[in-house]
C-alpha positions in Angstrom: 28.3 21.5 8.1 30.1 18.2 8.6 28.4 15.5 10.7 31.7 14.8 12.4 31.7 17.3 15.3 35.5 17.1 16.1 36.3 17.8 12.5 34.0 20.8 12.5 35.5 22.2 15.7 39.0 21.8 14.4 38.1 23.3 11.0 36.7 26.3 12.8 39.8 26.7 14.9 42.0 26.4 11.8 40.0 29.0 9.9 40.3 31.4 12.8 44.1 30.8 12.8 44.2 31.3 9.0 42.5 34.6 9.4 45.0 35.7 12.1 48.0 34.7 9.9 46.7 35.9 6.6 46.6 32.4 5.1 44.4 31.8 2.0 44.9 28.0 1.6 46.1 25.1 3.7 47.1 21.9 2.0 47.6 18.7 3.9 48.8 15.3 2.6 48.1 11.8 3.9 49.8 12.5 7.2 49.1 12.9 10.9 48.1 16.5 10.1 45.3 15.2 7.9 44.3 12.6 10.4 44.1 15.2 13.2 42.0 17.6 11.2 39.7 15.3 9.3 39.9 11.8 10.9 41.0 10.5 7.5 44.3 8.6 7.1 44.4 7.1 3.6 47.2 4.9 2.3 50.0 7.1 1.1 51.6 6.1 -2.1 52.5 7.8 -5.4 48.8 8.8 -6.1 48.3 12.4 -5.1 45.9 12.8 -2.2 45.4 16.0 -0.1 42.8 18.0 1.7 42.6 21.7 0.9 41.1 24.2 3.3 40.1 27.8 2.5 37.7 30.1 4.3 34.8 29.1 2.2 35.5 25.5 1.3 37.2 22.2 2.4 37.6 19.2 0.2 39.8 16.3 -0.7 41.8 15.4 -3.8 41.1 11.7 -3.5 42.2 8.7 -5.7 39.1 6.7 -6.6 40.9 3.7 -5.4 40.8 5.0 -1.8 37.5 6.8 -1.9 35.2 4.1 -0.5 37.4 3.3 2.5 38.0 7.0 3.3 34.3 7.8 3.1 33.7 5.9 6.4 35.7 8.5 8.2 34.4 11.8 6.7 31.5 13.4 5.0 33.7 16.2 3.4 33.5 16.4 -0.4 35.8 14.3 -2.6 37.3 15.4 -5.9 38.1 11.9 -7.1 40.2 10.8 -9.9 41.0 7.5 -11.6 44.4 6.1 -12.6 43.3 6.1 -16.3 42.6 9.9 -16.2 45.1 11.4 -13.7 44.6 14.0 -11.0 44.9 17.2 -13.1 41.2 17.8 -13.7 40.2 16.9 -10.2 42.8 19.2 -8.7 41.7 22.1 -10.9 38.1 21.5 -9.8 39.1 21.4 -6.1 41.1 24.7 -6.5 38.2 26.3 -8.3 35.8 25.2 -5.5 38.3 26.6 -2.9 38.4 29.9 -4.7 42.2 29.4 -4.9 42.6 31.2 -8.2 44.2 34.5 -7.6 47.8 35.5 -7.9 50.1 35.5 -4.8 48.0 33.4 -2.5 49.4 32.6 0.9 49.6 28.8 1.0 50.5 26.6 4.0 52.0 23.3 2.9 52.2 20.1 5.0 55.9 19.7 5.6 55.5 15.9 5.7 53.7 15.7 2.3 55.6 14.2 -0.7 57.5 16.7 -2.7 55.8 15.8 -5.9 52.4 16.4 -4.3 53.5 19.8 -3.1 55.1 20.8 -6.4 52.0 19.7 -8.3 49.9 22.0 -6.2 52.3 24.9 -6.4 52.5 24.6 -10.1 48.8 24.8 -10.4 48.7 28.1 -8.5 49.7 31.6 -9.7 52.9 32.8 -8.0 51.9 31.5 -4.5 53.7 32.5 -1.3 54.3 29.3 0.7 55.3 28.3 4.2 54.8 25.2 6.4 52.3 24.4 9.2 54.2 25.8 12.2 51.7 28.7 12.9 48.5 27.0 11.8 47.9 23.2 12.0 51.1 22.6 13.9 50.3 25.2 16.5 46.8 23.9 17.0 47.9 20.3 17.3 50.4 21.3 20.0 47.6 22.2 22.4 46.0 18.9 23.4 42.4 18.8 24.4 40.9 16.6 27.1 40.1 13.7 24.8 43.7 13.6 23.6 45.0 13.9 27.2 42.9 10.9 28.3 44.2 8.8 25.3 47.8 9.7 26.0 47.3 9.0 29.7 45.9 5.6 29.0 48.8 4.7 26.8 51.3 5.7 29.5 49.6 3.6 32.1 50.0 0.6 29.9 53.6 1.6 29.4 54.1 1.7 33.2 52.9 -1.8 33.6 55.1 -3.0 30.7 58.3 -1.5 32.1 57.6 -2.8 35.6 57.1 -6.3 34.1 60.3 -5.9 32.1 62.5 -5.1 35.1 60.9 -8.0 37.0 61.7 -10.3 34.1 65.5 -9.6 34.1 67.5 -12.8 34.3 71.2 -13.5 34.0 72.1 -14.4 30.5 69.0 -13.0 28.7 69.6 -10.8 25.7 68.4 -7.3 25.1 66.1 -8.7 22.3 64.6 -11.2 24.8 63.5 -8.3 27.0 62.0 -6.5 23.9 59.8 -9.6 23.5 58.6 -9.4 27.1 57.6 -5.8 26.6 55.9 -6.5 23.3 53.9 -9.4 24.7 52.8 -7.2 27.7 51.6 -4.5 25.3 49.7 -7.1 23.3 47.9 -8.4 26.4 46.8 -4.8 27.2 45.4 -4.3 23.7 48.3 -2.0 22.6 51.0 -2.3 20.0 54.7 -1.8 20.2 55.7 1.6 18.9 59.4 1.3 19.6 61.7 -0.3 22.2 65.3 0.4 23.1 66.8 -2.0 25.6 70.4 -1.3 26.7 72.5 -3.6 28.8 75.8 -2.3 30.2 77.9 -0.3 27.7 75.0 -0.3 25.2 73.4 2.5 27.2 76.4 4.7 26.4 74.8 5.3 23.0 71.6 7.4 23.2 69.9 5.5 20.3 71.1 1.9 20.8 69.3 -0.8 18.8 68.7 -3.8 21.0 70.5 -6.9 20.0 72.3 -10.0 21.3 74.1 -8.4 24.3 73.5 -10.6 27.3 72.8 -9.5 30.8 75.6 -10.1 33.2 76.3 -9.4 36.9 76.7 -5.8 37.8 75.3 -4.3 34.6 73.4 -1.1 34.1 70.0 -1.5 32.4 68.2 1.3 30.4 64.7 0.7 29.1 63.2 3.3 26.7 60.0 2.1 25.3 56.6 3.1 24.0 53.3 1.6 22.9 50.4 2.9 20.8 46.9 2.6 22.2 43.8 3.9 20.4 45.9 5.9 18.0 48.1 7.6 20.6 51.6 6.7 21.7 53.5 6.6 25.0 57.2 7.1 25.6 59.2 6.7 28.8 62.7 5.8 30.0 63.7 4.2 33.2 67.1 3.0 34.4 68.3 0.4 36.9 71.1 -2.0 37.8 71.4 -5.7 37.7 73.6 -6.4 40.7 75.2 -3.8 43.0 75.5 -0.3 41.5 78.8 1.4 42.2 79.3 4.9 43.4 79.9 6.3 39.8 76.6 4.9 38.6 74.8 6.3 41.7 76.4 9.7 41.1 75.4 9.9 37.5 71.9 8.6 38.2 71.5 11.3 40.9 72.7 14.1 38.5 70.2 13.1 35.8 67.4 12.9 38.3 68.2 16.5 39.5 68.2 17.6 35.9 64.8 16.1 35.4 63.5 17.9 38.4 65.0 21.2 37.3 63.4 21.0 33.9 60.0 20.0 35.4 60.2 23.1 37.6 61.1 25.3 34.6 58.3 23.9 32.4 55.4 26.4 32.7 53.1 28.2 30.2 55.0 31.3 29.0 58.5 29.7 29.4 60.6 29.3 26.3 61.6 25.8 25.2 65.3 26.8 25.4 64.7 27.8 29.1 63.5 24.3 29.9 66.5 22.8 28.1 68.9 25.1 29.9 67.5 24.2 33.3 68.4 20.5 32.7 71.6 21.2 30.9 73.0 23.6 33.6 72.6 20.9 36.3 74.5 18.3 34.2 77.2 20.8 33.2 77.7 21.9 36.8 78.3 18.3 37.8 81.0 18.0 35.1 79.1 16.0 32.6 78.1 18.7 30.1 80.0 17.1 27.2 78.2 13.8 27.9 74.7 15.2 27.5 74.5 14.6 23.7 70.9 15.6 22.7 68.1 18.0 23.3 66.1 17.8 26.5 62.8 16.8 24.8 60.3 16.6 21.9 56.6 17.0 21.6 54.3 14.0 21.5 50.8 13.6 20.1 49.6 11.5 17.2 53.3 11.4 16.3 55.9 10.1 18.7 58.0 13.1 17.8 56.3 16.4 16.9 56.5 20.1 18.0 57.4 21.6 20.4 61.0 20.6 20.5 62.8 21.3 23.8 66.2 22.4 22.6 68.8 25.0 23.3 68.1 26.9 20.0 64.3 27.0 20.3 62.6 30.2 21.3 59.1 28.7 21.1 57.0 29.9 23.9 55.3 27.0 25.6 51.6 27.1 26.2 49.0 25.3 28.3 48.1 22.0 26.7 51.5 21.4 25.2 52.7 17.8 25.6 56.4 17.0 25.4 59.2 14.9 26.9 61.8 15.9 29.5 64.6 13.4 29.1 68.1 14.5 30.0 70.9 12.0 29.9 74.5 11.3 30.5 76.4 8.9 28.3 79.8 7.4 29.2 80.9 5.5 26.2 82.3 2.1 26.9 80.7 2.1 30.4 77.0 3.0 30.7 74.4 5.7 30.2 71.6 7.1 32.2 68.5 8.8 30.8 65.3 9.4 32.7 62.3 10.5 30.6 58.9 11.8 31.4 56.1 12.9 29.1 54.3 15.9 30.5 51.4 18.1 29.7 51.5 21.8 30.6 48.7 22.9 32.9 48.2 26.5 34.1 50.3 25.8 37.3 53.1 23.8 35.5 54.0 20.3 34.2 51.8 17.3 34.9 53.6 13.9 34.4 51.6 11.2 32.5 53.5 8.2 34.0 52.6 6.9 37.4 55.9 5.0 37.7 58.5 6.4 40.0 61.9 7.4 38.5 63.8 5.6 41.3 66.7 3.4 40.4 65.5 -0.2 39.9 68.0 -2.5 41.6 67.6 -6.2 41.0 69.5 -9.4 40.5 71.3 -9.2 43.9 
């Protein structure tokens, strides 16, 4: 038994899920899947590294170059190999220990693992049947435990303070990149690191994924701030919108429609609802207001160790949402050449519905008057 209790609990949950799904072997590469299951996150390069899990064994294919550093995070067995000998013998020994030697094994592959790693494993097996992690590791990761909730919550409270600081720092003539630096420094002072930051002044916000640049803040400009930090391994993500000057009736109208869409999606987000139902709740509000063609993306994405992970809240997803799922609700309306409005919350599903991580109001932030 591993001396790392979280790893043991997650291995037990994975093996139960493997039994339920008829899975013989799970193979994870140097990814967030591996980090979630084992606590190990080795450097990923061309050297094959993976962890294999069967009902009777779990062990790593581990380059000797990485073994000493990885050993600090796990007591699971290593099948190590050196550059001068290659990974073939170590992989064969790992498969033998895993009892992965029969024909037609059901194998789950890490969809984020390098193709050459996956093919090396599949080539070493006898006519395996393979699929990805959706109904095993991915499913388990989607239900956050209390420790994960607290880590995500802490990151979002830092994010709240950074976004409030950013709006307070708005000054005539500053660039979008100037405001990125304000947010970055706020994160640093809080012991967090910048994960991403999209600052959009004026017409820049008409593009959902604008990269901040040299656009300068002028009178009567819309401002969109979509930013996230990483704190103790977990990220935050939030979008707030405001206006530098006096917002006109069109901006106020669009802002109000997007807020109504957020509220509709929040109300629809309950355990047992389908992801497409939550998407539809937001989309119907925007379409009814005449802006359906200007809502250019899905309503949300999951969040955990990765900033984007399942479940995805989209019109074509029949995934049934469950208690503990964490995901964004972020409808938007984008008027190219004018402005855009997106309001984003990250929520966790509780038995009674969606709980928002951020403590910052979604109210329009009006400044510079």
